[in-house]
N, C-alpha and C positions, 0 to 999 in steps of 0.2 A: 208151673213146670217149664214154660218157654224161657224164664229168666235162667233156669239152671241149664237149659240146652245152649242158650246163648254163651254163658259162661263156660260150659264145656267147650264150645267151637272155639272160644277165645283162647282157652288154655291150649287147646290142640294147635292152633294156629302159632301160639308162642313158643311151643315145643318145637315146631318146624323151623320157625325163624331161628331160634337159639342152635339148633343142629347146624343149620346152614351157615350162620356166622361163625360157630367153632371150625367149621371146615374151611372158611375163608380165612380165619385166623392162622391155621395151620398151613397156609399156602406154601410155604417153603418145605414142608413136610408131607407133601401129598403122596409121594411114592417113596416107600423104602424098599424092602427087598422084593425083587421079582423072582417068580417062579413059573414053570409051566402051568397054565390054567386052562381047563376045559371050559369053551365058551358056553356050551349048552347047560353044563353043570352050574357054573356061576350064574347064568340067567335064571335058571329054575331056584336057585337058592335065593336070589334077590326078589323073585315073584313071591315067595313066601311071606316077604315083609309087606307085600303090597295088600291092603283090605279092599278088594273089589271082587267079591265072589262071583258076580256075573261076567267080569271080563274074562278073556281067553289068552292064554300064552301058547304059541306054537313055535317050536324050535326046529330049525332046518341046518344045524351046525354041527360038524365033527372037527371044527377048528381047535387047535391048542395055541395060546399065545402067551408070550413072558409077560407077566403082568404082576402087580401088587394086587393079591386076590381081594382084600377088603375094599380097596379103592376101585377095582373093576366092579365089585358088587354095588358099590354107591353110584357108579356110573349108570348100571342098569336100573337100579331103584329109581334114580332122578328121571330117567327116560320113561320108565313104565308110569310113574306118577304124573308126569307131563302129559303122556297120552290119555290116561284116565281123566285127568283135569279138563283137558280140551276135547276128548272123544266120549266122554261119558262112562258109566259103569258098564256097559256092554261092549266096550271096544275089545277088538282083537288086536293083540300085539304079536309081531312075529320076529323072530331073532334067527339070522342066518349068516352064512359065510359069503364073503366077497372073494372071487377069484380073479386072478390075472389072466392074461391071454394064454399063458402056458399051462393054466389050471392049477397053479401054485395059489395057496390062500394069501391074499393080500390084506385081509381085514374082516370086519364082520359088520352087520347092520342090525338096527331095530327100526322096524316099520309098524305103522298102525292104519286103521281103516277110519280114523277120525276125519275132521274137517281139513286137516293139513295146514300148512303155513304159506300164506300168500307170498309170491316172489319178492315183492317190495319190502317185506319184513325179514327175510332170511338173513340178511347181514346183520340184524340187530339182535337176534333171539339169544346170542351168546354173551351180550352185554350185561353187566351187573345191574340190576334193578329194572330190567326190560321186562315187562309183562302185560298181557292183554286182559288178564283176570284181575278184576278189582280187590280180590283176596289174595291174589298171588304176591310171592315176596321179589320175584325176579331174579333169584340166585340160583335155581336149580340147573338151568342150562349153563350158566356161567361156572358153576362147580363142575359140571360134565366137561366143558372146554378145558379148564384148569387142570383136571386129571389126565385127560387125554394129552394135553400138552406136556405134563410132567412124565408121561410114559415115552416121549419122542414120537407120538403119533399125530395124526390129523383127523379132523372130524368136518363133514359137510352135511348139509341138510337138503334134501330133494323131495320130491312127490313120490309117495309109495304107489304100487299097482292098484291098490284099494282107494287112491286118491287122498290118503292121508299123509302124515309126515314120515320121511324115512332118514334116519341119522346114519350115515355111513362113517365108520372109523377105520382109517387106514393105518395098519400096523407095520407096515414095511417102508423103508425110506424111499424106495423106488416108486412107489404108488402114491406118494403124497403130493 
């Protein structure tokens, strides 16, 4: 039985790697048509693709952004998988709105209560192949960065209120 489990884990890892490599191969086609997308709905749709029944998603956003909906879903999925990979099956992930000083929506965030990202690693996390997980591909956050860039947005990583990672995606040019 352990050989079958090992083979299944290997096949699952290959599937993830192939999906990520296909996304990278489509780099020039990362964003097609943009439409108004509800951040909370997109996050909840992406969460359905995450297999972590003990993990929790909390949404605190009423924001609508112009986005390529399938690519935005992929951003959320990769950030959610990253939170679970590093924060464990019981991690809590929050999605919320970032507001400017005038109260206008300037973007959104994905934050978790996992171990966070040390300050000296933050500049590297979006590089292709960078991973701290021996089983990781190092493509997930690079793909997130590529999709964010293709939308004309900006992404930064900070520390969340719970001590984990907080990815801030700025969707308005003035706030990048």
